[in-house]
BALUM-81092 format. One record per atom (N, C-alpha, C, O, CB): x, y, z; atom name; residue number from 1; residue in three letters. Coordinates in pm, 1 decimal, decimal comma. Glycine has a CB too. Layout:
% residues N
NODE        u        v        w  a   k   r
NODE        X        Y        Z CA NUM ALA
...
***
This chain:
% residues 59
NODE        u        v        w  a   k   r
NODE  -1074,4   4737,7    459,8  N   1 UNK
NODE  -1154,3   4599,4    477,6 CA   1 UNK
NODE  -1078,5   4473,9    377,7  C   1 UNK
NODE  -1097,4   4352,9    390,6  O   1 UNK
NODE  -1334,1   4627,3    422,2 CB   1 UNK
NODE  -1021,4   4516,8    313,4  N   2 UNK
NODE   -918,7   4458,8    191,7 CA   2 UNK
NODE   -807,5   4381,7    328,9  C   2 UNK
NODE   -791,9   4260,5    343,5  O   2 UNK
NODE   -819,5   4628,5     57,1 CB   2 UNK
NODE   -753,4   4473,3    401,1  N   3 UNK
NODE   -622,1   4410,0    493,7 CA   3 UNK
NODE   -695,9   4348,3    562,9  C   3 UNK
NODE   -640,5   4239,6    579,3  O   3 UNK
NODE   -515,5   4500,0    583,3 CB   3 UNK
NODE   -802,6   4349,6    622,9  N   4 UNK
NODE   -862,0   4254,9    698,2 CA   4 UNK
NODE   -893,9   4115,9    614,3  C   4 UNK
NODE   -865,9   4015,1    679,2  O   4 UNK
NODE   -985,7   4319,3    755,8 CB   4 UNK
NODE   -921,7   4103,3    545,6  N   5 UNK
NODE   -991,4   3998,1    438,4 CA   5 UNK
NODE   -835,2   3897,9    412,0  C   5 UNK
NODE   -838,8   3775,5    424,2  O   5 UNK
NODE  -1069,1   4100,7    255,5 CB   5 UNK
NODE   -706,3   3972,3    375,6  N   6 UNK
NODE   -576,4   3918,3    352,3 CA   6 UNK
NODE   -527,6   3860,8    502,9  C   6 UNK
NODE   -456,6   3760,3    504,8  O   6 UNK
NODE   -474,0   4039,4    285,9 CB   6 UNK
NODE   -561,2   3917,0    611,9  N   7 UNK
NODE   -515,2   3848,1    723,3 CA   7 UNK
NODE   -587,8   3784,4    775,7  C   7 UNK
NODE   -559,7   3745,3    889,0  O   7 UNK
NODE   -470,1   3904,5    804,5 CB   7 UNK
NODE   -705,7   3749,5    717,4  N   8 UNK
NODE   -789,4   3627,3    788,6 CA   8 UNK
NODE   -760,6   3520,4    704,2  C   8 UNK
NODE   -734,3   3404,4    736,1  O   8 UNK
NODE   -957,0   3644,9    802,0 CB   8 UNK
NODE   -767,5   3566,2    602,6  N   9 UNK
NODE   -698,2   3443,2    485,7 CA   9 UNK
NODE   -550,0   3375,8    499,1  C   9 UNK
NODE   -526,3   3262,4    457,4  O   9 UNK
NODE   -683,5   3516,2    333,1 CB   9 UNK
NODE   -476,7   3439,0    547,1  N  10 UNK
NODE   -338,1   3419,8    586,4 CA  10 UNK
NODE   -328,2   3334,9    729,8  C  10 UNK
NODE   -258,1   3235,0    745,7  O  10 UNK
NODE   -268,2   3568,3    598,5 CB  10 UNK
NODE   -404,6   3390,1    820,0  N  11 UNK
NODE   -426,9   3323,4    912,7 CA  11 UNK
NODE   -509,0   3160,9    914,3  C  11 UNK
NODE   -481,4   3066,3    988,0  O  11 UNK
NODE   -482,3   3417,5    975,4 CB  11 UNK
NODE   -601,7   3167,0    822,1  N  12 UNK
NODE   -690,1   3042,4    809,0 CA  12 UNK
NODE   -565,7   2958,1    763,1  C  12 UNK
NODE   -541,7   2853,3    823,2  O  12 UNK
NODE   -834,5   3050,4    692,6 CB  12 UNK
NODE   -468,4   3007,5    637,2  N  13 UNK
NODE   -387,9   2930,7    556,8 CA  13 UNK
NODE   -311,1   2840,1    666,0  C  13 UNK
NODE   -316,4   2717,1    662,7  O  13 UNK
NODE   -292,3   3023,2    460,2 CB  13 UNK
NODE   -224,5   2927,8    783,1  N  14 UNK
NODE   -132,5   2902,2    882,8 CA  14 UNK
NODE   -189,5   2797,6    962,6  C  14 UNK
NODE   -118,9   2708,6   1010,1  O  14 UNK
NODE    -98,5   3020,1    960,7 CB  14 UNK
NODE   -345,8   2805,2    984,5  N  15 UNK
NODE   -421,9   2700,6   1063,4 CA  15 UNK
NODE   -388,8   2532,6   1025,5  C  15 UNK
NODE   -350,7   2428,3   1078,5  O  15 UNK
NODE   -583,3   2733,6   1034,2 CB  15 UNK
NODE   -443,9   2602,9    862,2  N  16 UNK
NODE   -448,6   2483,2    806,5 CA  16 UNK
NODE   -296,8   2370,3    788,4  C  16 UNK
NODE   -283,7   2248,0    794,0  O  16 UNK
NODE   -509,4   2526,0    675,6 CB  16 UNK
NODE   -209,8   2474,0    767,5  N  17 UNK
NODE    -76,9   2399,8    757,7 CA  17 UNK
NODE    -12,0   2334,0    866,8  C  17 UNK
NODE     70,5   2243,1    857,7  O  17 UNK
NODE     14,5   2481,4    716,0 CB  17 UNK
NODE    -71,4   2406,1   1006,8  N  18 UNK
NODE    -50,7   2323,5   1130,2 CA  18 UNK
NODE    -60,7   2199,1   1129,3  C  18 UNK
NODE     18,1   2104,8   1136,6  O  18 UNK
NODE   -123,4   2350,9   1220,6 CB  18 UNK
NODE   -208,9   2216,9   1115,5  N  19 UNK
NODE   -283,8   2087,9   1129,8 CA  19 UNK
NODE   -246,0   1932,2   1021,2  C  19 UNK
NODE   -250,0   1811,9   1046,8  O  19 UNK
NODE   -441,3   2143,1   1100,2 CB  19 UNK
NODE   -208,4   2015,1    888,5  N  20 UNK
NODE   -137,8   1946,4    807,6 CA  20 UNK
NODE     -8,4   1875,4    832,7  C  20 UNK
NODE     28,4   1773,4    774,4  O  20 UNK
NODE   -124,2   2017,1    725,4 CB  20 UNK
NODE     52,1   1935,8    919,3  N  21 UNK
NODE    186,9   1866,0   1003,6 CA  21 UNK
NODE    176,3   1760,8   1094,7  C  21 UNK
NODE    262,8   1675,3   1113,8  O  21 UNK
NODE    254,6   1960,0   1089,2 CB  21 UNK
NODE     69,9   1769,1   1149,7  N  22 UNK
NODE     30,6   1670,8   1258,5 CA  22 UNK
NODE     53,6   1557,2   1225,2  C  22 UNK
NODE     16,6   1529,0   1111,2  O  22 UNK
NODE    -95,2   1669,3   1299,2 CB  22 UNK
NODE    115,3   1457,5   1298,8  N  23 UNK
NODE    147,6   1318,3   1255,9 CA  23 UNK
NODE     53,1   1243,5   1360,8  C  23 UNK
NODE     62,1   1245,4   1483,6  O  23 UNK
NODE    320,9   1275,8   1265,4 CB  23 UNK
NODE    -55,3   1166,2   1267,1  N  24 UNK
NODE   -135,7   1039,0   1355,1 CA  24 UNK
NODE    -76,3    964,8   1380,6  C  24 UNK
NODE     27,0    935,3   1320,5  O  24 UNK
NODE   -232,6    964,6   1312,6 CB  24 UNK
NODE   -147,3    874,7   1537,2  N  25 UNK
NODE    -47,7    747,3   1567,3 CA  25 UNK
NODE   -109,2    669,7   1494,7  C  25 UNK
NODE   -228,9    665,8   1466,5  O  25 UNK
NODE    -25,3    685,7   1714,3 CB  25 UNK
NODE      5,2    583,8   1453,1  N  26 UNK
NODE    -19,9    480,3   1313,0 CA  26 UNK
NODE    -41,1    529,2   1198,0  C  26 UNK
NODE   -106,0    462,4   1117,5  O  26 UNK
NODE   -132,2    394,6   1315,7 CB  26 UNK
NODE      8,6    658,0   1162,2  N  27 UNK
NODE     -3,2    676,1   1035,8 CA  27 UNK
NODE    102,9    605,8    893,5  C  27 UNK
NODE     79,5    613,2    772,8  O  27 UNK
NODE     -0,4    812,4   1047,3 CB  27 UNK
NODE    221,6    539,5    964,8  N  28 UNK
NODE    298,5    495,8    869,6 CA  28 UNK
NODE    280,7    361,1    888,4  C  28 UNK
NODE    324,4    297,4    792,7  O  28 UNK
NODE    431,5    542,4    870,3 CB  28 UNK
NODE    228,1    286,3    984,3  N  29 UNK
NODE    153,1    169,2    965,1 CA  29 UNK
NODE     18,4    139,2    856,7  C  29 UNK
NODE      2,5     46,7    777,1  O  29 UNK
NODE    112,7    151,1   1091,7 CB  29 UNK
NODE    -42,5    220,4    878,9  N  30 UNK
NODE   -151,9    254,5    760,8 CA  30 UNK
NODE   -117,8    251,1    655,2  C  30 UNK
NODE   -155,1    167,8    572,6  O  30 UNK
NODE   -209,2    366,7    755,4 CB  30 UNK
NODE      4,7    392,2    625,5  N  31 UNK
NODE     69,7    394,1    476,3 CA  31 UNK
NODE     85,5    248,7    413,6  C  31 UNK
NODE     34,9    195,9    314,7  O  31 UNK
NODE    225,1    463,9    480,7 CB  31 UNK
NODE    189,2    198,1    524,4  N  32 UNK
NODE    265,9     45,2    449,9 CA  32 UNK
NODE    184,0    -44,7    441,4  C  32 UNK
NODE    213,6   -125,4    353,3  O  32 UNK
NODE    385,1    -32,4    525,4 CB  32 UNK
NODE     68,4    -72,5    509,3  N  33 UNK
NODE    -69,5   -187,5    517,3 CA  33 UNK
NODE   -108,9   -209,9    379,4  C  33 UNK
NODE   -159,8   -318,9    353,1  O  33 UNK
NODE   -220,0   -128,0    604,9 CB  33 UNK
NODE    -92,3   -118,0    280,4  N  34 UNK
NODE   -139,3   -161,4    147,8 CA  34 UNK
NODE    -18,7   -228,4     59,0  C  34 UNK
NODE    -21,8   -257,7    -60,5  O  34 UNK
NODE   -201,8    -32,3     71,6 CB  34 UNK
NODE     52,3   -238,8    121,4  N  35 UNK
NODE    241,7   -239,1     22,9 CA  35 UNK
NODE    240,8   -391,0     13,6  C  35 UNK
NODE    149,8   -453,0     68,7  O  35 UNK
NODE    437,0   -167,9    139,6 CB  35 UNK
NODE    335,8   -453,7    -52,3  N  36 UNK
NODE    399,9   -579,3    -61,0 CA  36 UNK
NODE    464,4   -585,5     23,9  C  36 UNK
NODE    515,1   -474,2     37,8  O  36 UNK
NODE    463,9   -612,2   -156,8 CB  36 UNK
NODE    516,3   -685,2    135,1  N  37 UNK
NODE    608,4   -697,3    206,6 CA  37 UNK
NODE    752,5   -719,4    158,0  C  37 UNK
NODE    860,5   -692,0    210,3  O  37 UNK
NODE    570,3   -778,3    275,1 CB  37 UNK
NODE    720,5   -776,5     43,7  N  38 UNK
NODE    840,1   -839,0    -52,6 CA  38 UNK
NODE    922,6   -749,7   -161,8  C  38 UNK
NODE   1040,6   -746,1   -196,6  O  38 UNK
NODE    773,5   -952,6   -140,6 CB  38 UNK
NODE    780,8   -665,4   -206,6  N  39 UNK
NODE    877,8   -565,5   -307,5 CA  39 UNK
NODE    809,3   -451,1   -340,3  C  39 UNK
NODE    814,3   -381,5   -441,7  O  39 UNK
NODE    921,6   -629,3   -451,5 CB  39 UNK
NODE    733,9   -440,1   -222,6  N  40 UNK
NODE    740,7   -282,1   -187,4 CA  40 UNK
NODE    607,6   -232,7   -272,8  C  40 UNK
NODE    559,3   -124,4   -240,2  O  40 UNK
NODE    905,3   -195,1   -245,6 CB  40 UNK
NODE    537,3   -317,9   -396,5  N  41 UNK
NODE    451,5   -233,6   -483,9 CA  41 UNK
NODE    329,6   -210,0   -411,1  C  41 UNK
NODE    311,5   -301,4   -330,6  O  41 UNK
NODE    420,8   -297,0   -621,0 CB  41 UNK
NODE    240,8   -124,3   -408,2  N  42 UNK
NODE    129,4   -105,9   -362,4 CA  42 UNK
NODE     25,6   -213,0   -437,1  C  42 UNK
NODE     17,3   -230,9   -558,6  O  42 UNK
NODE    101,7     38,7   -376,6 CB  42 UNK
NODE    -82,9   -306,7   -289,6  N  43 UNK
NODE   -121,0   -367,4   -347,4 CA  43 UNK
NODE   -290,2   -336,3   -377,9  C  43 UNK
NODE   -355,5   -281,6   -289,0  O  43 UNK
NODE    -72,4   -469,0   -296,9 CB  43 UNK
NODE   -341,2   -366,0   -479,5  N  44 UNK
NODE   -507,9   -318,2   -507,1 CA  44 UNK
NODE   -601,5   -436,3   -534,3  C  44 UNK
NODE   -619,0   -494,3   -641,4  O  44 UNK
NODE   -525,5   -215,9   -648,9 CB  44 UNK
NODE   -664,5   -462,7   -401,9  N  45 UNK
NODE   -763,0   -593,1   -399,3 CA  45 UNK
NODE   -687,5   -719,3   -341,2  C  45 UNK
NODE   -572,2   -736,1   -380,9  O  45 UNK
NODE   -817,4   -633,4   -559,0 CB  45 UNK
NODE   -729,5   -791,0   -269,9  N  46 UNK
NODE   -707,7   -945,0   -200,3 CA  46 UNK
NODE   -622,5  -1031,3   -251,9  C  46 UNK
NODE   -561,9  -1115,3   -185,4  O  46 UNK
NODE   -822,6  -1026,9   -198,3 CB  46 UNK
NODE   -612,6  -1014,9   -379,7  N  47 UNK
NODE   -505,3  -1144,5   -436,8 CA  47 UNK
NODE   -372,8  -1090,4   -449,7  C  47 UNK
NODE   -342,7   -973,4   -426,3  O  47 UNK
NODE   -543,8  -1211,3   -596,1 CB  47 UNK
NODE   -284,4  -1193,6   -493,3  N  48 UNK
NODE   -134,0  -1195,0   -439,1 CA  48 UNK
NODE    -67,9  -1065,4   -506,5  C  48 UNK
NODE   -140,6  -1010,1   -589,0  O  48 UNK
NODE    -43,8  -1345,9   -486,0 CB  48 UNK
NODE     -1,1  -1034,9   -495,0  N  49 UNK
NODE     96,5   -914,6   -546,5 CA  49 UNK
NODE    169,1   -999,8   -686,6  C  49 UNK
NODE    228,3  -1107,7   -688,7  O  49 UNK
NODE    236,6   -858,0   -400,6 CB  49 UNK
NODE    137,3   -903,5   -798,2  N  50 UNK
NODE    235,7   -936,4   -901,7 CA  50 UNK
NODE    369,0   -988,3   -932,0  C  50 UNK
NODE    414,3  -1035,9  -1036,0  O  50 UNK
NODE    245,1   -864,0   -939,9 CB  50 UNK
NODE    418,9   -969,1   -822,2  N  51 UNK
NODE    570,2   -995,8   -819,2 CA  51 UNK
NODE    597,7  -1149,3   -821,5  C  51 UNK
NODE    699,1  -1205,7   -862,8  O  51 UNK
NODE    638,3   -930,5   -685,2 CB  51 UNK
NODE    472,5  -1210,8   -762,1  N  52 UNK
NODE    480,3  -1343,7   -762,0 CA  52 UNK
NODE    571,7  -1435,1   -618,9  C  52 UNK
NODE    557,1  -1555,3   -596,6  O  52 UNK
NODE    546,1  -1363,3   -906,1 CB  52 UNK
NODE    668,7  -1334,9   -533,0  N  53 UNK
NODE    726,8  -1387,8   -432,3 CA  53 UNK
NODE    631,3  -1411,6   -322,2  C  53 UNK
NODE    517,5  -1365,6   -330,6  O  53 UNK
NODE    831,4  -1311,6   -397,1 CB  53 UNK
NODE    675,1  -1490,4   -204,0  N  54 UNK
NODE    602,0  -1491,1    -74,2 CA  54 UNK
NODE    587,7  -1380,6    -18,0  C  54 UNK
NODE    695,8  -1338,6     23,1  O  54 UNK
NODE    651,9  -1564,3     16,2 CB  54 UNK
NODE    490,6  -1304,5      5,5  N  55 UNK
NODE    446,0  -1180,5     72,0 CA  55 UNK
NODE    466,5  -1148,2    220,5  C  55 UNK
NODE    474,1  -1041,2    281,0  O  55 UNK
NODE    314,9  -1174,1     52,7 CB  55 UNK
NODE    472,9  -1277,3    259,1  N  56 UNK
NODE    487,0  -1278,3    398,3 CA  56 UNK
NODE    652,5  -1266,3    477,1  C  56 UNK
NODE    749,8  -1327,6    433,3  O  56 UNK
NODE    415,8  -1413,1    432,8 CB  56 UNK
NODE    657,2  -1170,1    605,7  N  57 UNK
NODE    783,3  -1125,1    617,2 CA  57 UNK
NODE    891,1  -1201,1    689,6  C  57 UNK
NODE    857,1  -1271,3    784,8  O  57 UNK
NODE    772,6  -1012,4    668,7 CB  57 UNK
NODE    986,0  -1196,1    663,0  N  58 UNK
NODE   1079,8  -1319,4    720,1 CA  58 UNK
NODE   1118,7  -1453,1    641,6  C  58 UNK
NODE   1215,1  -1525,5    666,7  O  58 UNK
NODE   1011,2  -1372,9    840,2 CB  58 UNK
NODE   1013,5  -1472,1    531,3  N  59 UNK
NODE    983,4  -1566,5    465,1 CA  59 UNK
NODE   1088,4  -1599,4    324,0  C  59 UNK
NODE   1064,6  -1694,9    250,2  O  59 UNK
NODE    844,6  -1537,1    440,2 CB  59 UNK
***
């Protein structure tokens, strides 16, 4: 009985690991959306970035 429980646990861990490695479409864009394009700091809230630089790309 103990072997069966350990086997089921290891199978469940393997399934979670497989799902954890899946890359969702647009994942990188979603991660970078909350960062300042000028300095790369995470932005919290709608205000300007503390770096004070222009936050528009290409400017």
